[in-house]
C-alpha positions in Angstrom: 0.0 0.0 0.0 2.0 3.0 -1.2 1.9 6.3 0.7 1.5 9.4 -1.5 2.1 13.0 -0.6 -0.6 15.5 -1.6 -0.1 19.2 -1.7 -3.6 20.6 -1.0 -4.5 24.3 -1.2 -5.7 25.6 2.1 -7.0 29.1 2.7 -9.6 31.6 1.6 -9.9 34.6 -0.7 -7.6 36.7 1.5 -4.7 34.3 2.0 -3.7 30.7 1.6 -0.9 28.1 0.9 -0.3 24.5 -0.1 -0.1 22.1 2.8 1.3 18.6 2.6 -0.6 15.5 3.6 0.3 11.9 3.4 -2.2 9.1 2.9 -2.1 5.5 1.8 -3.4 4.7 -1.7 -5.1 1.5 -2.6 -6.1 0.0 -5.9 -9.0 1.7 -7.7 -8.9 4.9 -5.7 -9.7 8.3 -7.3 -8.5 11.7 -6.2 -11.8 12.4 -4.4 -11.3 9.2 -2.4 -7.8 10.5 -1.3 -9.3 13.8 -0.3 -12.0 12.1 1.8 -9.3 10.0 3.4 -7.2 13.1 4.2 -10.3 14.7 5.8 -10.8 11.6 7.9 -7.2 11.2 9.0 -5.7 14.6 9.4 -7.7 17.6 8.0 -11.4 17.4 9.1 -11.9 21.1 8.3 -10.8 20.7 4.7 -13.5 22.2 2.5 -14.4 20.2 -0.6 -17.5 20.2 -2.7 -18.8 16.9 -4.1 -22.1 15.0 -4.6 -22.6 12.0 -6.9 -19.1 10.6 -7.1 -20.1 9.3 -10.5 -19.0 12.1 -12.9 -22.5 13.3 -13.5 -23.1 16.2 -11.1 -20.0 18.3 -11.8 -19.6 19.3 -8.2 -16.0 18.1 -7.5 -14.2 20.2 -10.1 -10.7 21.2 -9.2 -7.2 21.4 -10.6 -5.1 18.2 -10.2 -1.4 18.7 -11.0 -2.4 21.9 -12.8 -5.1 20.3 -15.0 -8.9 21.1 -14.6 -10.5 17.8 -13.8 -13.3 16.1 -11.9 -11.7 14.6 -8.8 -14.1 11.7 -8.8 -13.1 10.7 -12.3 -9.3 11.1 -11.9 -7.8 7.8 -11.0 -4.8 7.7 -8.8 -3.2 5.0 -11.0 -3.1 7.5 -13.9 -1.1 10.0 -11.9 2.7 10.0 -11.1 2.8 9.2 -7.4 6.6 9.4 -7.0 6.1 13.1 -6.6 3.5 15.1 -4.7 0.0 15.4 -6.2 -1.2 18.9 -6.2 -4.9 19.7 -5.7 -6.1 23.3 -5.9 -9.4 25.1 -6.6 -10.5 26.3 -10.0 -8.7 29.6 -10.9 -11.4 31.3 -13.0 -13.8 31.9 -10.1 -13.6 33.6 -6.7 -12.4 31.3 -3.9 -14.6 30.6 -0.9 -12.3 28.3 1.1 -9.8 25.5 0.4 -11.1 23.7 -2.8 -14.5 25.4 -2.9 -15.1 28.2 -5.4 -18.1 30.5 -5.9 -19.5 29.6 -9.3 -22.7 31.6 -8.9 -21.7 33.9 -11.7 -22.4 31.1 -14.2 -26.0 30.9 -13.1 -26.5 34.6 -13.4 -25.1 34.4 -17.0 -27.6 31.7 -17.8 -30.5 33.8 -16.7 -29.7 36.4 -19.3 -29.7 34.1 -22.3 -33.0 34.2 -24.2 -35.0 31.1 -23.5 -36.4 28.5 -26.0 -39.1 30.0 -28.2 -40.8 27.4 -30.4 -42.6 28.1 -33.7 -46.3 27.4 -34.0 -47.2 23.7 -34.4 -47.2 22.3 -37.9 -50.2 20.1 -37.3 -53.7 20.6 -35.9 -53.0 18.2 -33.1 -50.3 20.6 -31.7 -47.3 18.6 -33.0 -44.4 19.5 -35.2 -42.7 17.9 -38.2 -38.9 17.6 -37.7 -36.0 15.8 -39.4 -34.3 13.4 -37.0 -30.9 14.6 -38.1 -31.8 18.1 -36.8 -32.9 16.6 -33.5 -29.8 14.6 -33.1 -27.5 17.6 -33.7 -28.4 19.3 -30.4 -28.4 16.2 -28.3 -24.7 16.4 -27.7 -25.0 19.7 -26.0 -27.5 18.4 -23.6 -24.9 16.1 -22.0 -23.3 19.1 -20.2 -23.1 18.6 -16.4 -22.1 22.2 -15.7 -18.8 21.2 -14.0 -17.5 24.5 -15.4 -14.1 23.0 -16.2 -14.4 24.5 -19.7 -14.9 27.9 -18.1 -11.9 27.4 -15.8 -9.5 26.5 -18.6 -10.6 29.3 -21.0 -7.9 32.0 -21.0 -10.5 34.7 -21.6 -11.9 34.1 -18.1 -8.9 32.5 -16.4 -6.2 34.9 -17.4 -7.9 38.0 -18.7 -10.9 38.0 -16.3 -13.4 39.2 -18.9 -16.4 37.9 -16.9 -18.4 41.1 -17.7 -17.9 40.8 -21.4 -17.6 37.0 -22.1 -20.0 34.2 -21.2 -17.6 31.3 -21.8 -17.7 27.9 -23.5 -20.4 26.5 -21.2 -22.9 29.1 -22.4 -21.9 29.0 -26.0 -22.9 25.3 -25.7 -26.3 26.5 -24.2 -26.7 29.0 -27.0 -25.9 26.4 -29.6 -28.4 24.0 -28.1 -31.1 26.6 -28.5 -30.0 28.2 -31.8 -29.7 24.8 -33.6 -32.9 23.4 -32.2 -35.3 22.7 -35.2 -38.2 24.4 -33.5 -36.6 27.5 -32.0 -37.4 30.9 -33.5 -35.6 33.3 -31.1 -32.7 35.4 -32.4 -29.7 35.4 -30.2 -27.0 36.3 -32.7 -26.9 40.0 -31.8 -26.4 39.1 -28.2 -23.6 36.7 -29.1 -21.9 39.4 -31.1 -22.3 42.4 -28.8 -23.0 41.2 -25.2 -21.7 37.7 -24.9 -18.2 38.2 -26.3 -18.2 35.4 -28.9 -15.4 37.2 -30.8 -13.0 36.8 -27.9 -12.8 33.1 -28.5 -9.8 32.2 -30.6 -10.8 28.5 -30.9 -7.8 27.0 -29.1 -10.0 24.0 -28.3 -8.7 23.9 -24.7 -12.4 23.7 -23.5 -13.0 20.7 -25.7 -9.9 18.9 -24.2 -11.1 19.2 -20.6 -14.8 18.3 -21.1 -15.5 15.1 -19.1 -18.6 14.5 -21.3 -16.4 14.7 -24.4 -18.6 17.4 -26.0 -17.0 18.8 -29.1 -17.5 22.3 -27.8 -15.3 24.2 -30.3 -16.0 22.4 -33.6 -19.7 21.7 -33.0 -20.9 24.7 -31.0 -18.5 27.7 -31.0 -17.4 27.7 -34.7 -20.9 27.2 -36.1 -22.1 30.1 -33.9 -19.3 32.3 -35.2 -20.3 31.4 -38.7 -23.9 32.4 -38.1 -22.8 35.7 -36.7 -20.6 36.4 -39.7 -23.3 35.4 -42.1 -25.8 37.7 -40.3 -23.6 40.8 -39.7 -20.6 40.7 -42.0 -21.6 39.0 -45.2 -21.4 41.8 -47.9 -24.0 40.2 -50.1 -26.5 39.9 -47.3 -25.8 43.5 -46.2 -26.5 44.6 -49.8 -29.9 42.8 -49.8 -30.8 44.4 -46.5 -30.2 47.9 -47.9 -32.8 47.3 -50.6 -35.2 45.3 -48.4 -38.5 47.2 -47.7 -38.8 48.4 -44.1 -41.7 46.9 -42.1 -44.6 49.3 -41.5 -44.5 51.1 -38.2 -47.5 49.7 -36.3 -47.2 52.3 -33.6 -47.6 55.1 -36.1 -50.5 53.4 -37.7 -48.9 52.9 -41.1 
């Protein structure tokens, strides 16, 4: 039973440091198991957020050896244990204490995104006609567990702190889920261009690499959204047609 050293971040938003803990590692353990064992043996006041321990709730997000990961899905056998294993909180969000961050900003962002707005039913019985291919296209985005690892690794949020101007990969997924839905009629392209900071993304694909649900965030969500914005606002042919398109009557003026 090898004993492994863990360097765990301890502290709050004002001050903190890494502290060393040793614990025995057994076959099949994940990083979250080791954290729980450290809590039981030597650090009962260590703050750590977790819930399902099955990779489906997204609660135990942290940075393990500098990589944003779910602790419950990071197996000890996949880590080098001949040197200390570092565990620290996500860097893109305010620290509460130890390994726990305040991710409430994400929920405020989600409230601002225009909700699903379906078109009128195609049939008298209130149903719609859809192509299965269109339905399948958005299913990938529904796998998101809101672990916010993609938000944490994104340099626009992590390094440049553009939280007021940039909604991040998680919410580009949400926008794509709505925009590409075969029934949705809402227009969010203006918001993506002006308020959500879509242009800040330089498609490094770092968000795709850390996604535990293997959602192809960059290729299937962000790039198609960028293409839609370009088509709508920067296509010279489309702009030319808009110039000659008759304006809608002003209902308020009675025209």
